[in-house]
C-alpha positions as CSV (number, residue, x, y, z in Angstrom):
1,L,2.3,10.3,-13.6
2,T,5.6,11.9,-14.7
3,P,5.8,14.4,-17.5
4,E,7.5,13.6,-20.8
5,G,11.1,14.8,-20.5
6,A,11.4,14.3,-16.8
7,K,15.1,13.6,-16.0
8,G,15.2,10.3,-14.2
9,L,12.1,10.7,-12.1
10,R,9.4,8.0,-12.6
11,A,6.1,7.4,-10.9
12,G,3.1,5.2,-11.2
13,A,-0.2,4.2,-9.6
14,V,-1.0,0.6,-8.5
15,I,-4.4,-0.8,-7.6
16,L,-4.2,-4.1,-5.6
17,K,-7.4,-6.0,-5.3
18,P,-8.0,-8.0,-2.1
19,R,-5.5,-10.8,-1.7
20,E,-3.5,-9.5,-4.7
21,I,0.4,-9.4,-4.6
22,M,2.9,-7.3,-6.5
23,D,5.6,-9.9,-6.6
24,W,9.2,-9.7,-5.6
25,H,11.3,-7.1,-7.4
26,S,14.3,-4.9,-6.8
27,T,14.7,-1.1,-7.0
28,Q,18.0,-1.8,-8.8
29,Q,19.9,1.5,-9.1
30,R,16.9,3.5,-8.1
31,E,15.5,4.8,-4.8
32,E,11.8,4.4,-4.3
33,L,9.0,6.1,-2.3
34,I,5.8,4.2,-1.8
35,V,2.7,6.2,-0.7
36,V,-0.5,4.5,0.3
37,V,-3.5,6.4,-1.0
38,T,-6.3,4.2,0.2
39,G,-6.5,0.9,2.0
40,R,-3.9,-1.2,3.7
41,V,-0.9,-3.1,2.3
42,V,1.9,-5.2,3.7
43,L,5.4,-4.4,2.4
44,E,7.8,-7.3,2.8
45,L,11.5,-6.6,2.5
46,R,14.3,-9.1,1.8
47,S,18.0,-8.4,2.7
48,K,21.0,-9.7,0.8
49,T,21.3,-12.5,3.4
50,G,17.7,-13.6,2.9
51,H,16.3,-12.1,6.1
52,R,12.8,-10.8,5.7
53,G,11.1,-7.9,7.4
54,V,7.5,-6.7,7.2
55,V,6.1,-3.2,7.3
56,L,2.3,-2.6,7.6
57,L,1.1,0.5,5.8
58,S,-2.3,2.1,5.6
59,T,-3.9,5.2,4.1
60,G,-1.5,8.2,4.3
61,H,1.6,6.2,5.2
62,C,4.7,6.2,3.1
63,V,8.1,4.4,3.1
64,F,11.4,5.0,1.5
65,L,13.4,2.2,-0.1
66,S,17.0,2.5,-0.9
67,A,18.6,1.3,-4.1
68,R,18.9,-2.4,-4.7
69,R,16.2,-3.2,-2.1
70,W,14.2,-6.4,-2.8
71,H,10.6,-6.1,-1.8
72,R,7.0,-7.0,-2.6
73,V,3.6,-5.4,-1.8
74,M,0.6,-7.5,-0.7
75,N,-3.0,-6.7,0.0
76,R,-4.1,-9.1,2.7
77,S,-7.3,-7.2,3.4
78,K,-10.9,-7.6,2.0
79,A,-10.8,-4.1,0.4
80,T,-9.0,-2.7,-2.6
81,A,-5.8,-0.8,-1.9
82,R,-4.2,1.9,-4.0
83,Y,-0.7,3.2,-3.7
84,L,1.7,5.5,-5.6
85,Y,5.4,4.8,-6.2
86,V,8.0,7.4,-7.2
87,T,11.5,6.3,-8.2
88,A,14.7,8.3,-9.0
89,P,18.3,7.3,-9.7
90,A,20.3,6.8,-6.6
91,K,23.5,8.9,-6.4
């Protein structure tokens, strides 16, 4: 989704089938924006102390994740969900 030569900006599209999970991962040194295109997803966040939080997102919703944020995206619904992610180096 990003043109060749883009300086630091990255993007991608994810299709999550019903009950599918994008497992735990970190944004590392990048900030991330997640935009739900269709369906509903559950974004689970994990803090450095292990505390977990949950954000429910549906079509048209977006969320910003700061650098070094551990998270996973789950589709707990019976319909396919699609979302976009955009990342860029944190300053």
